[in-house]
C-alpha positions in Angstrom: -92.7 8.1 -4.8 -95.8 6.1 -4.2 -95.4 2.4 -5.2 -98.7 2.0 -7.1 -99.6 2.2 -10.7 -102.2 4.8 -11.8 -103.4 2.7 -14.7 -103.3 -1.0 -13.5 -103.6 -0.3 -9.8 -100.6 -2.6 -9.0 -99.4 -2.2 -5.4 -96.7 -3.8 -3.3 -97.3 -7.4 -2.3 -96.1 -8.7 1.1 -94.6 -12.0 2.1 -91.6 -13.6 3.6 -88.0 -14.1 2.8 -87.1 -17.7 3.6 -83.5 -18.4 4.3 -81.6 -21.7 3.8 -82.3 -22.6 7.4 -86.0 -21.9 6.7 -86.2 -18.8 9.0 -88.8 -16.3 7.8 -88.5 -12.6 7.8 -91.1 -10.1 6.5 -90.4 -8.5 3.1 -92.2 -6.4 0.5 -92.5 -7.2 -3.2 -92.5 -3.8 -5.0 -93.9 -3.4 -8.6 -91.6 -2.0 -11.2 -92.8 1.6 -11.0 -91.6 4.3 -13.4 -92.4 8.0 -13.9 -93.2 8.6 -17.5 -94.2 11.8 -19.4 -96.7 11.7 -22.2 -98.0 14.4 -24.6 -101.8 14.7 -24.2 -103.0 16.0 -27.6 -106.6 16.7 -26.5 -105.4 19.1 -23.8 -102.3 20.4 -25.5 -100.0 19.6 -22.6 -97.7 17.0 -21.1 -98.8 14.8 -18.2 -96.5 12.8 -15.9 -97.8 9.4 -14.8 -96.6 6.9 -12.3 -96.9 3.6 -14.0 -95.8 0.0 -13.7 -94.0 -1.6 -16.6 -97.2 -3.4 -17.6 -99.0 0.0 -17.5 -96.5 1.4 -19.9 -97.1 -1.5 -22.3 -100.9 -1.1 -21.9 -100.5 2.6 -23.0 -98.5 1.5 -26.0 -101.4 -0.8 -27.0 -104.5 1.3 -26.3 -103.1 4.8 -26.6 -102.7 7.6 -24.1 -106.1 9.1 -24.6 -107.9 5.9 -23.7 -105.6 5.3 -20.8 -106.3 8.7 -19.3 -110.0 8.1 -19.7 -109.6 4.9 -17.7 -107.6 6.6 -15.0 -110.1 9.5 -14.7 -113.1 7.0 -14.6 -111.6 5.5 -11.5 -111.6 9.0 -9.9 -107.8 9.8 -10.0 -106.8 13.4 -10.7 -104.4 14.0 -13.5 
């Protein structure tokens, strides 16, 4: 599964793990990505979105119809 959110655009961040002896090794900070299914009333079907935890909370606030409009405005296909 791709590690980016369709709504917020969150992607993995990159940095270093720093040990007790201060040696650095490369690591990746992944966002909390979930696959969630929503009922889209206007189209009469379910859609499955790949969202971050913040994206799920945003949909709870603005509603699925407004969220889908934002995603489609960015050019993503749903």
